[in-house]
Structures are given as structure tokens and as C-alpha cells.
C-alpha positions as CSV (number, residue, x, y, z in Angstrom):
1,K,-20.6,-2.7,-1.9
2,Y,-20.1,0.9,-3.1
3,T,-22.3,2.3,-5.8
4,E,-21.1,5.9,-5.7
5,L,-20.2,7.5,-9.0
6,V,-17.0,9.6,-8.8
7,F,-15.6,12.5,-10.8
8,A,-12.7,10.7,-12.2
9,G,-11.5,9.1,-15.5
10,P,-11.7,5.3,-15.1
11,D,-8.4,4.5,-16.8
12,K,-6.5,7.3,-15.0
13,L,-8.0,6.3,-11.6
14,K,-7.1,2.6,-12.2
15,E,-3.5,3.6,-13.1
16,L,-3.2,5.7,-10.0
17,L,-4.5,2.9,-7.7
18,V,-2.3,0.3,-9.4
19,T,0.7,2.6,-8.9
20,I,-0.1,3.1,-5.2
21,L,-0.6,-0.6,-4.7
22,D,2.7,-1.3,-6.5
23,V,4.6,1.1,-4.1
24,L,3.0,-0.5,-1.1
25,I,3.7,-4.1,-2.3
26,K,7.3,-3.4,-3.2
27,D,7.9,-1.7,0.2
28,A,6.0,-4.2,2.4
29,V,7.6,-6.5,4.9
30,P,7.3,-10.1,3.6
31,E,4.0,-11.8,4.5
32,S,2.5,-8.5,5.8
33,P,-1.0,-7.3,4.7
34,V,-1.7,-4.2,2.6
35,L,-4.6,-2.1,4.0
36,I,-7.3,-0.9,1.7
37,D,-10.2,1.0,3.3
38,I,-12.9,2.8,1.4
39,T,-15.3,5.2,3.1
40,A,-18.2,7.0,1.5
41,Q,-19.4,10.3,2.8
42,A,-22.0,12.7,1.6
43,K,-20.0,14.1,-1.3
44,T,-16.7,12.2,-1.3
45,L,-15.3,8.7,-1.5
46,T,-12.0,8.2,0.5
47,C,-9.6,5.3,-0.2
48,T,-7.0,4.8,2.4
49,L,-4.2,2.4,1.4
50,G,-1.3,1.5,3.6
51,N,1.2,-1.2,4.5
52,T,3.6,-2.4,7.1
53,G,6.8,-1.8,5.4
54,Y,10.2,-0.3,5.4
55,G,9.1,3.2,4.6
56,M,11.3,6.3,4.4
57,P,11.6,9.6,6.3
58,D,8.4,11.5,5.7
59,E,10.3,14.6,4.5
60,D,11.7,12.5,1.6
61,F,8.3,11.0,0.9
62,Q,6.7,14.4,0.7
63,R,9.4,15.7,-1.6
64,Y,9.2,12.7,-3.9
65,L,5.4,13.0,-4.1
66,F,5.0,16.8,-4.3
67,A,8.2,18.6,-5.2
68,E,8.5,19.7,-8.8
69,H,12.1,18.8,-9.5
70,A,12.8,16.0,-7.1
71,A,14.8,12.9,-8.1
72,R,12.4,10.0,-7.8
73,S,11.6,6.4,-8.8
74,E,9.4,5.6,-11.7
75,D,6.5,4.8,-9.3
76,F,6.8,8.1,-7.5
77,L,7.1,9.9,-10.8
78,K,3.8,8.4,-11.9
79,L,2.2,9.5,-8.7
80,H,3.6,13.0,-9.0
81,N,2.5,13.3,-12.6
82,A,-1.1,12.3,-11.6
83,L,-1.4,15.4,-9.3
84,P,-2.6,17.8,-12.1
85,T,-5.3,15.3,-13.1
86,L,-6.4,15.0,-9.5
87,T,-6.7,18.8,-9.3
88,K,-9.0,18.7,-12.4
89,W,-11.2,16.1,-10.7
90,K,-11.2,18.2,-7.5
91,A,-9.6,15.2,-5.8
92,S,-6.7,14.9,-3.5
93,L,-3.8,12.5,-2.7
94,E,-2.1,12.8,0.6
95,G,0.5,10.5,2.2
96,Q,2.8,9.9,5.0
97,S,5.7,7.6,5.7
98,S,8.2,6.8,8.5
99,V,11.2,4.5,8.6
100,G,10.2,1.0,9.7
101,N,6.4,1.7,9.5
102,G,5.8,1.8,5.7
103,F,3.5,4.1,3.8
104,L,-0.1,5.4,4.1
105,F,-1.9,7.0,1.1
106,T,-5.3,8.8,1.3
107,L,-7.1,9.4,-2.0
108,T,-10.3,11.5,-1.8
109,V,-12.5,11.9,-4.9
110,Q,-15.7,13.8,-5.3
111,T,-19.0,11.9,-5.8
112,F,-22.2,12.7,-7.5
113,H,-25.6,11.0,-7.5
């Protein structure tokens, strides 16, 4: 049970996590688990979310997530559009992918006591 408070808007954070989970579920190999790991450190809370899925080349993944004018799916557009909000929160979203291995997202948010 985590009782850390984080610097994040609850509705925006929920939307971001739901979008990440949607990407992972859509990409997942049938009957495979989706990984969700939450780690609390001194001043951060890190959520690692991943799957065993079809994935894509990491170069494409990075472009869809971070490039300003990349063609992308609705889910990746939502993730990309969340980046300025994450910057305001002093949070970060990283990710990686490879063909045949699925996706791995790491969301790190600041905490306060």
C-alpha cells in the first residue's frame, strides 16, 4: 500500500495511466500478463508498466512518443500531448520497445510529505 502524495493532477494522471494500459493491452500477446510495478523512493514514485507483446522498432516508438510532427495513433497522440503536463509536474515518461517483445513505460513523479 502506497500512501505517498504526488505532484500531479488526479484526472490527468488517471488519463495518462489508462492510455498507457490501453496501449499495452492492445499490443499484448493473447493471454499474456501486463506488468505494473510501483516503487517509492525518497522523493519520487516510479510506475513501470510493460507487456509481452508485438512491439515495434524502438526508433519508431521514440518518434511516436516524443517527435513534434510524427504521424501517430490516437493513443500515442494522447501520450505525446501529456508531455507538457508532465514537465509542469516535474515528472517524466520514458519508454522502449522492440519487435516481438512489446513495450515498457516508466513514469516517474515527484512526491511530497
